[in-house]
C-alpha positions in Angstrom: -147.1 -22.7 28.4 -144.2 -24.1 30.3 -142.6 -20.7 30.7 -145.5 -19.7 32.9 -143.4 -21.3 35.7 -140.4 -19.1 35.0 -141.2 -16.4 37.7 -141.4 -19.2 40.4 -138.2 -20.7 39.1 -136.4 -17.3 39.1 -137.6 -16.6 42.6 -136.3 -20.0 43.8 -132.9 -19.5 42.0 -132.6 -16.0 43.6 -133.1 -17.5 47.0 -130.4 -20.1 46.3 -128.1 -17.4 45.1 -128.5 -15.3 48.2 -128.1 -18.2 50.6 -124.8 -19.5 49.1 -121.9 -18.0 51.1 -119.6 -18.5 48.1 -121.5 -15.8 46.1 -121.1 -13.3 48.9 -117.4 -14.1 49.0 -117.1 -13.4 45.3 -118.8 -10.1 45.7 -116.5 -9.1 48.6 -113.4 -10.2 46.7 -114.6 -8.1 43.6 -115.1 -5.0 45.8 -111.8 -5.4 47.7 -109.8 -5.9 44.5 -111.5 -3.0 42.7 -111.0 -0.6 45.6 -107.4 -1.7 46.3 -106.0 -1.5 42.8 -108.1 1.4 41.6 -107.9 3.7 44.5 -105.8 2.5 47.5 -102.6 1.6 45.7 -102.6 4.6 43.3 -103.4 7.0 46.2 -100.7 5.6 48.4 -98.3 6.2 45.5 -99.5 9.7 45.2 -99.1 10.4 48.9 -95.6 9.0 48.8 -94.8 11.4 46.0 -93.5 8.7 43.7 -94.7 7.4 40.3 -96.4 4.1 40.8 -94.7 1.1 39.2 -97.8 -0.2 37.5 -101.3 0.8 36.6 -104.5 0.3 38.6 -107.5 -1.4 37.1 -109.0 1.9 35.9 -108.0 5.4 35.2 -109.7 8.4 33.8 -110.1 9.4 30.2 -109.0 12.9 30.9 -105.5 11.9 32.1 -103.1 9.0 32.1 -104.6 8.0 35.5 -102.7 6.7 38.5 -99.7 5.8 36.4 -98.8 9.4 35.8 -96.4 11.3 38.0 -97.6 12.1 41.5 -98.6 15.6 40.7 -101.0 14.5 38.1 -102.1 11.1 39.4 -104.7 12.6 41.7 -106.9 13.5 38.7 -107.6 9.9 37.9 -108.9 9.2 41.4 -111.5 11.9 41.5 -115.3 11.4 41.1 -115.2 12.7 37.5 -113.5 9.5 36.5 -115.9 7.2 38.2 -117.2 5.4 35.1 -113.8 4.5 33.7 -112.4 3.5 37.1 -115.4 1.3 37.9 -115.6 -0.7 34.7 -111.9 -1.0 33.8 -111.3 -4.1 35.8 -114.2 -6.0 34.1 -112.1 -6.7 31.1 -109.8 -9.1 33.0 -109.7 -9.7 36.7 -113.2 -8.7 37.7 -114.3 -10.6 34.6 -112.6 -13.6 36.0 -114.8 -13.4 39.1 -117.9 -13.1 37.0 -116.8 -16.2 35.1 -116.4 -18.1 38.4 -119.9 -17.0 39.4 -121.4 -18.4 36.2 -119.6 -21.7 36.6 -120.7 -22.0 40.2 -124.3 -21.1 39.4 -124.7 -23.9 36.8 -121.8 -26.3 37.3 -122.6 -26.7 41.0 -125.8 -28.5 40.1 -123.7 -31.2 38.4 -121.6 -31.8 41.5 -124.5 -31.9 43.8 -126.6 -34.1 41.5 -129.5 -31.6 41.7 -130.1 -31.2 38.0 -131.7 -34.6 37.8 -134.1 -33.7 40.7 -134.9 -30.3 39.2 -135.7 -31.6 35.7 -137.6 -34.7 36.8 -139.8 -33.0 39.5 -139.7 -29.4 38.4 -139.9 -27.4 35.2 -138.7 -28.3 31.7 -135.0 -27.9 31.1 -135.1 -24.7 29.2 -137.3 -23.1 31.9 -134.8 -24.1 34.6 -132.0 -22.9 32.5 -133.7 -19.6 31.9 -134.1 -19.2 35.6 -130.3 -19.6 36.0 -129.6 -16.9 33.4 -132.1 -14.6 35.0 -130.5 -15.0 38.3 -127.0 -14.3 36.8 -128.4 -11.2 35.1 -129.5 -9.9 38.5 -126.3 -11.0 40.3 -124.0 -9.3 37.7 -126.0 -6.1 37.8 -125.9 -6.0 41.6 -122.1 -6.5 41.4 -121.6 -3.7 38.9 -123.8 -1.4 40.9 -121.9 -2.3 44.1 -118.6 -1.5 42.3 -119.9 1.9 41.2 -121.2 2.7 44.7 -118.0 1.7 46.5 -116.0 3.6 43.9 -118.1 6.7 44.3 -117.5 6.6 48.1 -113.7 6.1 47.6 -113.4 8.9 45.0 -115.4 11.3 47.1 -113.2 10.4 50.1 -110.1 11.2 48.1 -111.5 14.5 46.9 -112.5 15.4 50.4 -109.1 14.6 51.9 -107.2 16.5 49.2 -109.6 19.4 49.1 -110.5 18.9 45.4 -113.8 19.9 43.8 -116.3 17.1 43.4 -117.7 16.8 39.8 -119.7 13.7 39.1 -120.4 12.2 35.7 -123.8 13.0 34.3 -126.7 10.6 34.9 -126.5 9.6 31.2 -122.8 8.8 31.5 -123.5 6.7 34.6 -126.3 4.8 33.0 -124.2 4.0 29.9 -121.3 3.0 32.2 -123.5 0.7 34.3 -125.0 -0.8 31.2 -121.6 -1.4 29.6 -120.3 -2.9 32.8 -123.2 -5.2 33.1 -122.9 -6.3 29.5 -119.2 -7.2 29.9 -119.9 -8.9 33.3 -122.8 -10.9 31.9 -120.8 -12.0 28.9 -118.1 -13.5 31.2 -120.7 -15.1 33.4 -122.4 -16.8 30.4 -119.0 -17.9 29.2 -118.6 -19.6 32.6 -122.1 -21.1 32.1 -121.1 -22.6 28.7 -117.9 -24.1 30.2 -119.9 -25.6 33.1 -122.4 -27.2 30.7 -119.9 -28.5 28.3 -117.6 -30.0 31.0 -120.4 -30.8 33.5 -118.6 -29.7 36.6 -116.9 -26.8 38.4 -113.2 -27.3 38.9 -112.2 -27.9 35.2 -114.4 -25.1 33.8 -113.0 -22.6 36.3 -109.5 -23.7 35.6 -109.8 -23.6 31.8 -111.8 -20.3 31.9 -109.2 -18.6 34.1 -106.3 -19.9 31.9 -108.0 -18.4 28.8 -109.0 -15.1 30.5 -105.9 -14.4 32.5 -103.1 -16.1 30.4 -104.0 -16.9 26.8 -105.6 -13.5 26.0 -102.6 -11.6 27.5 -100.1 -13.7 25.6 -102.0 -13.2 22.3 -102.1 -9.4 22.9 -98.6 -8.9 24.2 -96.6 -11.5 22.4 -98.3 -12.8 19.3 -100.2 -9.8 18.0 -97.1 -7.5 17.7 -95.3 -10.2 15.6 -98.1 -11.6 13.5 -100.6 -9.4 11.7 -103.2 -12.1 11.3 -103.2 -12.5 15.1 -103.6 -8.8 15.6 -106.6 -8.8 13.3 -108.1 -11.9 14.7 -108.0 -10.7 18.3 -110.3 -7.8 17.3 -113.1 -10.4 17.3 -112.2 -12.2 20.5 -114.3 -11.5 23.7 -111.4 -10.2 25.8 -110.1 -7.5 23.4 -113.6 -6.4 22.5 -114.5 -6.1 26.2 -111.3 -4.1 26.7 -112.2 -1.9 23.8 -115.7 -1.2 25.2 -114.5 -0.1 28.6 -111.6 1.9 27.0 -114.2 3.8 25.0 -115.9 4.8 28.2 -112.9 6.1 30.0 -110.9 3.2 31.4 -107.2 3.9 31.3 -105.1 2.2 28.5 -102.6 1.2 31.1 -105.1 -1.1 32.8 -104.5 -4.8 32.1 -106.7 -6.0 29.2 -107.8 -2.4 28.3 -106.9 -1.4 24.8 -109.1 0.1 22.1 -108.5 -2.2 19.2 -112.0 -1.5 17.8 -114.6 1.2 18.2 -116.9 1.4 21.1 -120.1 0.7 19.1 -118.5 -2.3 17.4 -117.2 -3.6 20.7 -120.6 -3.3 22.4 -122.3 -5.3 19.5 -119.6 -8.0 19.6 -119.8 -8.4 23.4 -123.6 -8.6 23.1 -123.2 -11.2 20.4 -120.9 -13.3 22.5 -123.3 -13.1 25.4 -126.2 -14.3 23.3 -124.1 -16.9 21.6 -122.7 -18.4 24.8 -126.2 -18.5 26.3 -127.9 -20.1 23.3 -125.1 -22.7 22.8 -125.2 -23.7 26.5 -129.0 -24.0 26.4 -128.9 -26.2 23.3 -126.3 -28.5 24.8 -128.2 -28.7 28.2 -131.5 -29.5 26.4 -130.2 -32.3 24.2 -127.5 -34.0 26.3 -127.7 -36.3 29.2 -127.0 -34.3 32.4 -125.2 -37.1 34.2 
C-alpha cells in the first residue's frame, strides 16, 4: 500500500537530481575525462607519429588500441570499437564518479538534515529509499548513454578526418554494451549509497570509497596478486576486478587501468549484479532500522 506513493517520490527525486548543479558537473567531468583519455590523447599521439606512453581508458578488441604503434593505433579510435571504448573507464575512474553520485544523492540528505523531514512528513523510509535508487538508475543510464553518444561523435570525427570507413557495432552489440555499462555504473553508485548510509554523511564516504576504488584495488592487483596466490584468487570475487572483467569481455582494452579479464564475462556480469543487489539491500536494511541522526 505504501509503495503506491513511489511514482510521486520518484518524480520528486528526479526534480531534485536535475536541479542540483553538482550532478551536472559530475556528468560534464565524466564526458570530458572519457573523451580526453579515450580519443584526444591517443589521437594526438597518433598524429605526432609516436607511440603513446600509456593507455587510454578504452581500446578495441580487434587491436591493442591506442597503446600500439602509431600506424596501428588509429584502429582503436574508429567507430567499430565504440562499445569497448565507451565502457572501459567504468571499471575505475568513471566508476569513481558514479560512486560520488551515489554518495551525494543519499549522503547529502544527512548533511542537510532533510531525511528527518522526509520520513516524518512524507512516505515510509523504504519508499523514500526506493525513490533514491530509482533516481540513481535513471541518472547512471543517462550518463552511460551520454558517454556512448559523445564517443560515437568523436570516433566518427576521427574516421572522417583520417578518411577511414565507418563501421558501427550492431544494434545488439550496442544494447549489450549499454546494459553492461549501466550495470557497472549502478553497482558503483549503490556502493556509494551504502557508504553514505553507514557513515551518515558525504565527505568520509567519498574519501573512503575513492581510496578503495582508486588505490586499494590497484595495489591488490598489481602488487599483492602476483606474489600471493590466495590474493589472486580472492580478487576474482571483488567488485573492481569483476567489473574490469565484464568490460574486458566486451572489448575494452587490457591496457586500460582496472581492465583485466580475470573471470569470464558471464560470471563477471552475475557477480556485478549480485554486488549491486547486495549493496542496495544492505543499505536499505540499515536505513530502515537505524536512527537517521
